[in-house]
Backbone as XML, in Angstrom:
<?xml version="1.0"?>
<chain id="A" units="angstrom">
  <residue number="1" name="UNK">
    <atom name="N" x="11.318" y="2.924" z="6.487"/>
    <atom name="CA" x="10.226" y="2.638" z="5.592"/>
    <atom name="C" x="10.803" y="1.910" z="4.371"/>
  </residue>
  <residue number="2" name="UNK">
    <atom name="N" x="10.138" y="0.838" z="3.990"/>
    <atom name="CA" x="10.533" y="0.131" z="2.778"/>
    <atom name="C" x="10.210" y="0.987" z="1.560"/>
  </residue>
  <residue number="3" name="UNK">
    <atom name="N" x="11.035" y="0.859" z="0.532"/>
    <atom name="CA" x="10.792" y="1.556" z="-0.723"/>
    <atom name="C" x="10.811" y="0.533" z="-1.846"/>
  </residue>
  <residue number="4" name="UNK">
    <atom name="N" x="9.734" y="0.483" z="-2.619"/>
    <atom name="CA" x="9.652" y="-0.423" z="-3.761"/>
    <atom name="C" x="9.935" y="0.378" z="-5.027"/>
  </residue>
  <residue number="5" name="UNK">
    <atom name="N" x="10.966" y="-0.050" z="-5.762"/>
    <atom name="CA" x="11.335" y="0.633" z="-6.997"/>
    <atom name="C" x="11.048" y="-0.201" z="-8.232"/>
  </residue>
  <residue number="6" name="UNK">
    <atom name="N" x="10.833" y="-1.476" z="-8.070"/>
    <atom name="CA" x="10.585" y="-2.378" z="-9.197"/>
    <atom name="C" x="9.279" y="-3.121" z="-8.982"/>
  </residue>
  <residue number="7" name="UNK">
    <atom name="N" x="8.666" y="-3.511" z="-10.091"/>
    <atom name="CA" x="7.457" y="-4.314" z="-10.004"/>
    <atom name="C" x="7.489" y="-5.357" z="-11.114"/>
  </residue>
  <residue number="8" name="UNK">
    <atom name="N" x="6.425" y="-6.139" z="-11.244"/>
    <atom name="CA" x="6.444" y="-7.339" z="-12.074"/>
    <atom name="C" x="6.519" y="-7.099" z="-13.578"/>
  </residue>
  <residue number="9" name="UNK">
    <atom name="N" x="6.045" y="-5.986" z="-14.055"/>
    <atom name="CA" x="6.086" y="-5.756" z="-15.499"/>
    <atom name="C" x="7.050" y="-4.617" z="-15.813"/>
  </residue>
  <residue number="10" name="UNK">
    <atom name="N" x="7.290" y="-4.387" z="-17.059"/>
    <atom name="CA" x="8.220" y="-3.335" z="-17.488"/>
    <atom name="C" x="7.497" y="-2.066" z="-17.936"/>
  </residue>
  <residue number="11" name="UNK">
    <atom name="N" x="6.198" y="-1.965" z="-17.672"/>
    <atom name="CA" x="5.406" y="-0.831" z="-18.140"/>
    <atom name="C" x="5.593" y="0.396" z="-17.251"/>
  </residue>
  <residue number="12" name="UNK">
    <atom name="N" x="5.338" y="1.545" z="-17.822"/>
    <atom name="CA" x="5.310" y="2.804" z="-17.090"/>
    <atom name="C" x="3.849" y="3.089" z="-16.737"/>
  </residue>
  <residue number="13" name="UNK">
    <atom name="N" x="3.457" y="2.797" z="-15.515"/>
    <atom name="CA" x="2.064" y="2.980" z="-15.112"/>
    <atom name="C" x="1.754" y="4.462" z="-14.919"/>
  </residue>
  <residue number="14" name="UNK">
    <atom name="N" x="0.512" y="4.821" z="-15.193"/>
    <atom name="CA" x="0.110" y="6.224" z="-15.110"/>
    <atom name="C" x="-0.238" y="6.667" z="-13.698"/>
  </residue>
  <residue number="15" name="UNK">
    <atom name="N" x="-0.638" y="5.726" z="-12.844"/>
    <atom name="CA" x="-1.020" y="6.079" z="-11.473"/>
    <atom name="C" x="-0.364" y="5.117" z="-10.492"/>
  </residue>
  <residue number="16" name="UNK">
    <atom name="N" x="-0.314" y="5.540" z="-9.249"/>
    <atom name="CA" x="0.200" y="4.661" z="-8.204"/>
    <atom name="C" x="-0.755" y="3.495" z="-7.964"/>
  </residue>
  <residue number="17" name="UNK">
    <atom name="N" x="-2.033" y="3.724" z="-8.224"/>
    <atom name="CA" x="-3.030" y="2.660" z="-8.053"/>
    <atom name="C" x="-2.740" y="1.486" z="-9.001"/>
  </residue>
  <residue number="18" name="UNK">
    <atom name="N" x="-2.460" y="1.776" z="-10.256"/>
    <atom name="CA" x="-2.172" y="0.691" z="-11.198"/>
    <atom name="C" x="-0.816" y="0.045" z="-10.897"/>
  </residue>
  <residue number="19" name="UNK">
    <atom name="N" x="0.130" y="0.826" z="-10.401"/>
    <atom name="CA" x="1.406" y="0.243" z="-9.973"/>
    <atom name="C" x="1.183" y="-0.708" z="-8.804"/>
  </residue>
  <residue number="20" name="UNK">
    <atom name="N" x="0.324" y="-0.320" z="-7.875"/>
    <atom name="CA" x="0.023" y="-1.178" z="-6.727"/>
    <atom name="C" x="-0.613" y="-2.498" z="-7.172"/>
  </residue>
  <residue number="21" name="UNK">
    <atom name="N" x="-1.440" y="-2.449" z="-8.210"/>
    <atom name="CA" x="-2.031" y="-3.688" z="-8.728"/>
    <atom name="C" x="-0.955" y="-4.632" z="-9.252"/>
  </residue>
  <residue number="22" name="UNK">
    <atom name="N" x="0.108" y="-4.079" z="-9.845"/>
    <atom name="CA" x="1.228" y="-4.902" z="-10.314"/>
    <atom name="C" x="2.044" y="-5.435" z="-9.139"/>
  </residue>
  <residue number="23" name="UNK">
    <atom name="N" x="2.278" y="-4.579" z="-8.151"/>
    <atom name="CA" x="3.095" y="-4.977" z="-7.009"/>
    <atom name="C" x="2.427" y="-6.059" z="-6.160"/>
  </residue>
  <residue number="24" name="UNK">
    <atom name="N" x="1.129" y="-5.929" z="-5.968"/>
    <atom name="CA" x="0.389" y="-6.860" z="-5.111"/>
    <atom name="C" x="-0.830" y="-7.405" z="-5.850"/>
  </residue>
  <residue number="25" name="UNK">
    <atom name="N" x="-0.615" y="-8.307" z="-6.821"/>
    <atom name="CA" x="-1.727" y="-8.802" z="-7.642"/>
    <atom name="C" x="-2.750" y="-9.625" z="-6.857"/>
  </residue>
  <residue number="26" name="UNK">
    <atom name="N" x="-2.393" y="-10.132" z="-5.712"/>
    <atom name="CA" x="-3.338" y="-10.938" z="-4.919"/>
    <atom name="C" x="-4.041" y="-10.145" z="-3.823"/>
  </residue>
  <residue number="27" name="UNK">
    <atom name="N" x="-3.853" y="-8.844" z="-3.817"/>
    <atom name="CA" x="-4.537" y="-8.015" z="-2.826"/>
    <atom name="C" x="-6.044" y="-8.101" z="-3.051"/>
  </residue>
  <residue number="28" name="UNK">
    <atom name="N" x="-6.788" y="-8.255" z="-1.977"/>
    <atom name="CA" x="-8.245" y="-8.346" z="-2.073"/>
    <atom name="C" x="-8.818" y="-6.992" z="-2.468"/>
  </residue>
  <residue number="29" name="UNK">
    <atom name="N" x="-8.266" y="-5.932" z="-1.908"/>
    <atom name="CA" x="-8.682" y="-4.606" z="-2.347"/>
    <atom name="C" x="-7.534" y="-3.621" z="-2.216"/>
  </residue>
  <residue number="30" name="UNK">
    <atom name="N" x="-7.544" y="-2.658" z="-3.147"/>
    <atom name="CA" x="-6.593" y="-1.552" z="-3.167"/>
    <atom name="C" x="-7.423" y="-0.280" z="-3.305"/>
  </residue>
  <residue number="31" name="UNK">
    <atom name="N" x="-7.214" y="0.652" z="-2.390"/>
    <atom name="CA" x="-8.005" y="1.875" z="-2.405"/>
    <atom name="C" x="-7.103" y="3.088" z="-2.274"/>
  </residue>
  <residue number="32" name="UNK">
    <atom name="N" x="-7.557" y="4.217" z="-2.776"/>
    <atom name="CA" x="-6.826" y="5.469" z="-2.644"/>
    <atom name="C" x="-5.897" y="5.736" z="-3.812"/>
  </residue>
  <residue number="33" name="UNK">
    <atom name="N" x="-5.101" y="6.798" z="-3.660"/>
    <atom name="CA" x="-4.130" y="7.186" z="-4.679"/>
    <atom name="C" x="-2.998" y="7.932" z="-3.986"/>
  </residue>
  <residue number="34" name="UNK">
    <atom name="N" x="-1.795" y="7.653" z="-4.405"/>
    <atom name="CA" x="-0.623" y="8.306" z="-3.848"/>
    <atom name="C" x="0.528" y="7.331" z="-3.711"/>
  </residue>
  <residue number="35" name="UNK">
    <atom name="N" x="1.723" y="7.838" z="-3.444"/>
    <atom name="CA" x="2.909" y="6.985" z="-3.420"/>
    <atom name="C" x="3.133" y="6.221" z="-2.113"/>
  </residue>
  <residue number="36" name="UNK">
    <atom name="N" x="2.401" y="6.552" z="-1.061"/>
    <atom name="CA" x="2.592" y="5.879" z="0.226"/>
    <atom name="C" x="1.496" y="4.838" z="0.426"/>
  </residue>
  <residue number="37" name="UNK">
    <atom name="N" x="1.904" y="3.621" z="0.732"/>
    <atom name="CA" x="0.947" y="2.525" z="0.885"/>
    <atom name="C" x="1.020" y="1.958" z="2.296"/>
  </residue>
  <residue number="38" name="UNK">
    <atom name="N" x="-0.142" y="1.766" z="2.910"/>
    <atom name="CA" x="-0.218" y="1.003" z="4.151"/>
    <atom name="C" x="-0.800" y="-0.349" z="3.785"/>
  </residue>
  <residue number="39" name="UNK">
    <atom name="N" x="-0.108" y="-1.397" z="4.202"/>
    <atom name="CA" x="-0.513" y="-2.758" z="3.889"/>
    <atom name="C" x="-0.910" y="-3.482" z="5.158"/>
  </residue>
  <residue number="40" name="UNK">
    <atom name="N" x="-1.989" y="-4.223" z="5.091"/>
    <atom name="CA" x="-2.418" y="-5.084" z="6.187"/>
    <atom name="C" x="-2.336" y="-6.521" z="5.673"/>
  </residue>
  <residue number="41" name="UNK">
    <atom name="N" x="-1.347" y="-7.263" z="6.171"/>
    <atom name="CA" x="-1.093" y="-8.637" z="5.734"/>
    <atom name="C" x="-1.837" y="-9.624" z="6.620"/>
  </residue>
  <residue number="42" name="UNK">
    <atom name="N" x="-2.925" y="-9.228" z="7.188"/>
    <atom name="CA" x="-3.668" y="-10.109" z="8.077"/>
    <atom name="C" x="-4.444" y="-11.126" z="7.230"/>
  </residue>
  <residue number="43" name="UNK">
    <atom name="N" x="-5.559" y="-11.585" z="7.639"/>
    <atom name="CA" x="-6.271" y="-12.673" z="6.950"/>
    <atom name="C" x="-6.160" y="-12.587" z="5.429"/>
  </residue>
  <residue number="44" name="UNK">
    <atom name="N" x="-6.386" y="-11.431" z="4.858"/>
    <atom name="CA" x="-6.192" y="-11.186" z="3.422"/>
    <atom name="C" x="-5.388" y="-9.898" z="3.290"/>
  </residue>
  <residue number="45" name="UNK">
    <atom name="N" x="-4.722" y="-9.712" z="2.157"/>
    <atom name="CA" x="-3.947" y="-8.495" z="1.942"/>
    <atom name="C" x="-4.859" y="-7.360" z="1.493"/>
  </residue>
  <residue number="46" name="UNK">
    <atom name="N" x="-4.755" y="-6.243" z="2.185"/>
    <atom name="CA" x="-5.462" y="-5.036" z="1.773"/>
    <atom name="C" x="-4.465" y="-3.888" z="1.735"/>
  </residue>
  <residue number="47" name="UNK">
    <atom name="N" x="-4.640" y="-3.006" z="0.759"/>
    <atom name="CA" x="-3.698" y="-1.922" z="0.515"/>
    <atom name="C" x="-4.456" y="-0.596" z="0.473"/>
  </residue>
  <residue number="48" name="UNK">
    <atom name="N" x="-3.961" y="0.388" z="1.228"/>
    <atom name="CA" x="-4.506" y="1.741" z="1.183"/>
    <atom name="C" x="-3.395" y="2.666" z="0.722"/>
  </residue>
  <residue number="49" name="UNK">
    <atom name="N" x="-3.664" y="3.465" z="-0.305"/>
    <atom name="CA" x="-2.684" y="4.405" z="-0.837"/>
    <atom name="C" x="-2.981" y="5.806" z="-0.311"/>
  </residue>
  <residue number="50" name="UNK">
    <atom name="N" x="-1.906" y="6.567" z="-0.041"/>
    <atom name="CA" x="-2.045" y="7.899" z="0.546"/>
    <atom name="C" x="-1.134" y="8.878" z="-0.192"/>
  </residue>
  <residue number="51" name="UNK">
    <atom name="N" x="-1.565" y="10.138" z="-0.336"/>
    <atom name="CA" x="-0.750" y="11.127" z="-1.049"/>
    <atom name="C" x="0.449" y="11.635" z="-0.244"/>
  </residue>
  <residue number="52" name="UNK">
    <atom name="N" x="0.378" y="11.591" z="1.094"/>
    <atom name="CA" x="1.477" y="12.103" z="1.917"/>
    <atom name="C" x="1.908" y="11.059" z="2.937"/>
  </residue>
  <residue number="53" name="UNK">
    <atom name="N" x="3.143" y="11.198" z="3.374"/>
    <atom name="CA" x="3.661" y="10.290" z="4.391"/>
    <atom name="C" x="2.920" y="10.461" z="5.712"/>
  </residue>
  <residue number="54" name="UNK">
    <atom name="N" x="2.546" y="11.686" z="6.048"/>
    <atom name="CA" x="1.835" y="11.955" z="7.297"/>
    <atom name="C" x="0.489" y="11.231" z="7.327"/>
  </residue>
  <residue number="55" name="UNK">
    <atom name="N" x="-0.246" y="11.259" z="6.217"/>
    <atom name="CA" x="-1.531" y="10.557" z="6.156"/>
    <atom name="C" x="-1.335" y="9.052" z="6.274"/>
  </residue>
  <residue number="56" name="UNK">
    <atom name="N" x="-0.302" y="8.537" z="5.624"/>
    <atom name="CA" x="-0.028" y="7.103" z="5.686"/>
    <atom name="C" x="0.361" y="6.681" z="7.100"/>
  </residue>
  <residue number="57" name="UNK">
    <atom name="N" x="1.189" y="7.480" z="7.769"/>
    <atom name="CA" x="1.573" y="7.164" z="9.146"/>
    <atom name="C" x="0.366" y="7.200" z="10.086"/>
  </residue>
  <residue number="58" name="UNK">
    <atom name="N" x="-0.518" y="8.166" z="9.884"/>
    <atom name="CA" x="-1.731" y="8.249" z="10.707"/>
    <atom name="C" x="-2.613" y="7.022" z="10.491"/>
  </residue>
  <residue number="59" name="UNK">
    <atom name="N" x="-2.752" y="6.592" z="9.237"/>
    <atom name="CA" x="-3.562" y="5.409" z="8.951"/>
    <atom name="C" x="-2.936" y="4.156" z="9.557"/>
  </residue>
  <residue number="60" name="UNK">
    <atom name="N" x="-1.614" y="4.022" z="9.457"/>
    <atom name="CA" x="-0.939" y="2.859" z="10.033"/>
    <atom name="C" x="-1.071" y="2.865" z="11.555"/>
  </residue>
  <residue number="61" name="UNK">
    <atom name="N" x="-0.925" y="4.033" z="12.158"/>
    <atom name="CA" x="-1.085" y="4.132" z="13.606"/>
    <atom name="C" x="-2.491" y="3.703" z="14.031"/>
  </residue>
  <residue number="62" name="UNK">
    <atom name="N" x="-3.489" y="4.110" z="13.249"/>
    <atom name="CA" x="-4.871" y="3.746" z="13.567"/>
    <atom name="C" x="-5.082" y="2.236" z="13.485"/>
  </residue>
  <residue number="63" name="UNK">
    <atom name="N" x="-4.611" y="1.595" z="12.405"/>
    <atom name="CA" x="-4.832" y="0.146" z="12.310"/>
    <atom name="C" x="-3.935" y="-0.626" z="13.273"/>
  </residue>
  <residue number="64" name="UNK">
    <atom name="N" x="-2.770" y="-0.054" z="13.645"/>
    <atom name="CA" x="-1.934" y="-0.709" z="14.653"/>
    <atom name="C" x="-2.594" y="-0.684" z="16.028"/>
  </residue>
  <residue number="65" name="UNK">
    <atom name="N" x="-3.268" y="0.418" z="16.339"/>
    <atom name="CA" x="-3.860" y="0.558" z="17.666"/>
    <atom name="C" x="-5.233" y="-0.097" z="17.799"/>
  </residue>
  <residue number="66" name="UNK">
    <atom name="N" x="-5.997" y="-0.157" z="16.703"/>
    <atom name="CA" x="-7.354" y="-0.703" z="16.805"/>
    <atom name="C" x="-7.519" y="-2.052" z="16.122"/>
  </residue>
  <residue number="67" name="UNK">
    <atom name="N" x="-6.576" y="-2.428" z="15.278"/>
    <atom name="CA" x="-6.718" y="-3.669" z="14.516"/>
    <atom name="C" x="-7.418" y="-3.385" z="13.206"/>
  </residue>
  <residue number="68" name="UNK">
    <atom name="N" x="-7.252" y="-4.290" z="12.265"/>
    <atom name="CA" x="-7.814" y="-4.055" z="10.934"/>
    <atom name="C" x="-9.004" y="-4.954" z="10.639"/>
  </residue>
  <residue number="69" name="UNK">
    <atom name="N" x="-9.395" y="-5.760" z="11.591"/>
    <atom name="CA" x="-10.536" y="-6.635" z="11.367"/>
    <atom name="C" x="-10.596" y="-7.734" z="12.406"/>
  </residue>
  <residue number="70" name="UNK">
    <atom name="N" x="-11.486" y="-8.679" z="12.202"/>
    <atom name="CA" x="-11.716" y="-9.737" z="13.171"/>
    <atom name="C" x="-10.547" y="-10.669" z="13.398"/>
  </residue>
  <residue number="71" name="UNK">
    <atom name="N" x="-9.750" y="-10.906" z="12.380"/>
    <atom name="CA" x="-8.610" y="-11.811" z="12.518"/>
    <atom name="C" x="-7.282" y="-11.075" z="12.362"/>
  </residue>
  <residue number="72" name="UNK">
    <atom name="N" x="-7.192" y="-9.882" z="12.920"/>
    <atom name="CA" x="-5.987" y="-9.067" z="12.802"/>
    <atom name="C" x="-4.849" y="-9.703" z="13.596"/>
  </residue>
  <residue number="73" name="UNK">
    <atom name="N" x="-3.702" y="-9.885" z="12.940"/>
    <atom name="CA" x="-2.530" y="-10.417" z="13.633"/>
    <atom name="C" x="-1.398" y="-9.391" z="13.683"/>
  </residue>
  <residue number="74" name="UNK">
    <atom name="N" x="-1.740" y="-8.112" z="13.482"/>
    <atom name="CA" x="-0.825" y="-6.978" z="13.610"/>
    <atom name="C" x="0.334" y="-7.004" z="12.618"/>
  </residue>
  <residue number="75" name="UNK">
    <atom name="N" x="0.114" y="-7.501" z="11.419"/>
    <atom name="CA" x="1.131" y="-7.492" z="10.370"/>
    <atom name="C" x="0.829" y="-6.337" z="9.418"/>
  </residue>
  <residue number="76" name="UNK">
    <atom name="N" x="1.160" y="-5.128" z="9.837"/>
    <atom name="CA" x="0.895" y="-3.922" z="9.055"/>
    <atom name="C" x="2.225" y="-3.259" z="8.728"/>
  </residue>
  <residue number="77" name="UNK">
    <atom name="N" x="2.324" y="-2.665" z="7.541"/>
    <atom name="CA" x="3.557" y="-1.975" z="7.190"/>
    <atom name="C" x="3.278" y="-0.776" z="6.287"/>
  </residue>
  <residue number="78" name="UNK">
    <atom name="N" x="4.274" y="0.101" z="6.239"/>
    <atom name="CA" x="4.214" y="1.309" z="5.430"/>
    <atom name="C" x="5.279" y="1.202" z="4.352"/>
  </residue>
  <residue number="79" name="UNK">
    <atom name="N" x="4.892" y="1.451" z="3.093"/>
    <atom name="CA" x="5.796" y="1.308" z="1.956"/>
    <atom name="C" x="5.688" y="2.532" z="1.058"/>
  </residue>
  <residue number="80" name="UNK">
    <atom name="N" x="6.828" y="2.978" z="0.551"/>
    <atom name="CA" x="6.873" y="4.054" z="-0.442"/>
    <atom name="C" x="6.999" y="3.407" z="-1.818"/>
  </residue>
  <residue number="81" name="UNK">
    <atom name="N" x="6.088" y="3.751" z="-2.734"/>
    <atom name="CA" x="6.145" y="3.249" z="-4.107"/>
    <atom name="C" x="6.911" y="4.290" z="-4.916"/>
  </residue>
  <residue number="82" name="UNK">
    <atom name="N" x="8.157" y="3.986" z="-5.232"/>
    <atom name="CA" x="9.027" y="4.941" z="-5.935"/>
    <atom name="C" x="9.333" y="4.448" z="-7.333"/>
  </residue>
  <residue number="83" name="UNK">
    <atom name="N" x="8.315" y="3.993" z="-8.035"/>
    <atom name="CA" x="8.500" y="3.519" z="-9.401"/>
    <atom name="C" x="8.261" y="4.659" z="-10.373"/>
  </residue>
  <residue number="84" name="UNK">
    <atom name="N" x="8.426" y="4.417" z="-11.637"/>
    <atom name="CA" x="8.312" y="5.453" z="-12.651"/>
    <atom name="C" x="6.898" y="5.811" z="-13.037"/>
  </residue>
  <residue number="85" name="UNK">
    <atom name="N" x="6.074" y="6.248" z="-12.111"/>
    <atom name="CA" x="4.728" y="6.691" z="-12.427"/>
    <atom name="C" x="4.830" y="7.984" z="-13.222"/>
  </residue>
  <residue number="86" name="UNK">
    <atom name="N" x="4.079" y="8.077" z="-14.296"/>
    <atom name="CA" x="4.219" y="9.218" z="-15.209"/>
    <atom name="C" x="3.440" y="10.452" z="-14.788"/>
  </residue>
  <residue number="87" name="UNK">
    <atom name="N" x="2.683" y="10.413" z="-13.742"/>
    <atom name="CA" x="1.938" y="11.593" z="-13.277"/>
    <atom name="C" x="2.692" y="12.321" z="-12.230"/>
  </residue>
</chain>
């Protein structure tokens, strides 16, 4: 699993959601909360955040097996956001 420790600004974000906005500013949507992110790099970037690794793996397995939309090209990944979130 990839681990992201740095992002574009030097701020200490309060939530993983705001950190994700810094990490992926061009994401069409970011939903959820937690340090584990499933990313779908298909037609547009979409990010789902999860509180546990098990939930993130289940979500990735689901989009890997069923696809994430009409133009899914199976470019999905799981990332741990290990930045200095203050919560």
